[in-house]
N, C-alpha and C positions, 0 to 999 in steps of 0.2 A: 504494499499499500504506499509505504514511504517513497519508493521508487516511482510510483505513479503520481505522486502528489503534485509534480509540476503540471499535470493537466495535458501533457503531451501523449502521443500514442507511443507505445513501447513494444518493440518486437519481443516475442515470447523467447525465442532461443537465445537472444543477446541477454535477456534478463536472467534466464537460468544461469547462464555463464557468469554474469556479474554477481549473483547470489552465491554461487559455489565459491567464487573468489573471496566474497566478503565473509563467508563463513569458514574459509581456510580449508576446504575440502581437498583431500588428496586426489590424485588420479584414480586410485583404486576406490575411493569412496564415491566418486562421480560416476564410475563405470559399474558399480555394484548393481546387479540386476535383481528384479523381483523374482520370487519363486517361479513364476510363469515363464520367466525369460523374454517376456515381450517388451519391457521398458526398464530403464534404470530406476532405482527407488527414489533418487532425488528429483528426477524429471516427473514421476508419478505423484510425489508429494506436492510439487509446484503446481501440477495440473489440477489437482483435486482442491488445493487452496484457492486458486484462480476461479475455479468452477463454483465453489461456495460463496466467493466474494461477488461473483457475477449473479448467482441465484439470490443474493441478498440485495441486489441493486447497487453495490458499491463500485463495480467495475462493469464495463461492457466491451464488446468486441467491434470496433469500428470497421474492421476488415479482417480477413483470415490471417491468423498467426500474430495478430496485434490485440492489445488491450489498452483501456484508457480508463481514468477514474471518472466517476459520476459526480454530480453535485452532492448526492447523498454521501458518497465515499469521502468527499472533502469535508463535509459536516462531521462525519465520524473522526477523521484524523484531527480536527480542529479541537475535540474534546481530549486528545492525547491519551487514548486508552493504554493501559500497560500490556494487554494482550487482546488480540482479536481472534476470538475463539467461537465456537458453535453457540455457547450462552449468550454472547454479545450478539451474533447474527440472528438469534431467534427472536429478537425484538421486532424485526422486519416481518410484516404478513407474508411476503412473497417467500422468504426463506422458511419460515415456519410451515407454510403449506407444503413446500418441497420436502422438508426435513422430517416432518412428524408423519408416523405410519398412518396409513389410511384405514379407517375403520372397516373391519371385515365382518360380514354378517355370520359367517361359519367358524370364526375364531373366538374363543371364549376369554383367552388372556391375551392382553396386547402389552408387549414389551416396549418401554420408552427407549428411544435411542440414547446411547451414552454420549453425553456432551464433553466428556473428558478424554475420549478415546484419542490415543496419540498415532493410531495407524489409519492409513487410508482404507477405503472399501476394497481396493484391490488386494492390498496387504492382509486384510482380515480374511477374504476369500481364499487367498493362497494358503494362508496359515491354516484354515479350516479344512482345505483340501488335503493338506499334508497330514494333518491329524486323522482325518478319516481313512486316508490311505494306509497309514501306519496301523490303525486299529483293524482295518480289513486284512491287512497281511498277517497280523498277530492272530486274528480269529480264523483265517483260513489255514494257516500252518497248524494251529492247535487241533482243528478238525481233522486234517489230514494225518497228524500224528495219532490220533485217537481212533482212526478207522482201521479196519482189519487190513492185513497184507494184500488180499485179493483186490480191495479197492485201490490201494496204491498202484498195484500192477496195471489195473485198467486205466487209471489217471495217467500214468507214464505213456501208455500206448496211445490214448486219446490226444494227449499233448503233442507227442512226436508226429502223429498223423496230421494233426491241425497245423503243425509247422511245415508240413510238406515231406516229412521223412517217412519212408516205409510204404509208400503207396496208399492203398485204401485202409479203412478200418478192418474190413474183413481180412485182407492180407496180414495186416499187423496181428490180428487175433489169432491167425493160423501160426504166425511166427512166434507167439507167446510160448509154444511148446518146445522150441528148438533149444539146443544145448547152451548156446551163447546167451540168450535171454534169461534161461534158468540160472546161469552163473551170475549174471547181473543181479538178479532178484536176491539170490542167496547173499551175495555181497552187500547189497543195500539193507537187508534185514540185519546183518551183523553189525552194521554201523547205525542202527536205529533209523534205518530209511534214509540216511544221508541228511537227516533234518536236524541234527544236534548242533 
């Protein structure tokens, strides 16, 4: 907001570089990617901050990749707030309408958004995805370990055929009886199915 205080149009990429310099970010910090790998964390945070300010009517986009302060934005800066956060932005009806959850008819409990969150929505989604993936991996491994040996044999066959090895599922099923497959299964059983 302070960069935009002069009322001029500011180019997004130049502003991101200027802020990274101002905060003393290293090259590694500037290039650190989100878990999704689609954008750098710093670029993402800048983008969400600018988006929130725009939704509150403090900034607007005069043209593509540029932003400019509005009269409302100048008024906020004149009050010299210590921080511009969600709590401050919620005083503006446009932002409140955007930020507050819509009333759902089929949902009994509505959770209020966290005004003190320090992560962007993309970061929260990526973190949630990683947690769910780790939990799924843990649950799947536990179920495979608890299954009988025959289940694991069929799982290996299905996996290999799905990956394109061994021809069809019928061919692979026939091959289960051959000596090499039997030796592999005995070896896997001895090592707790290779899952320890």
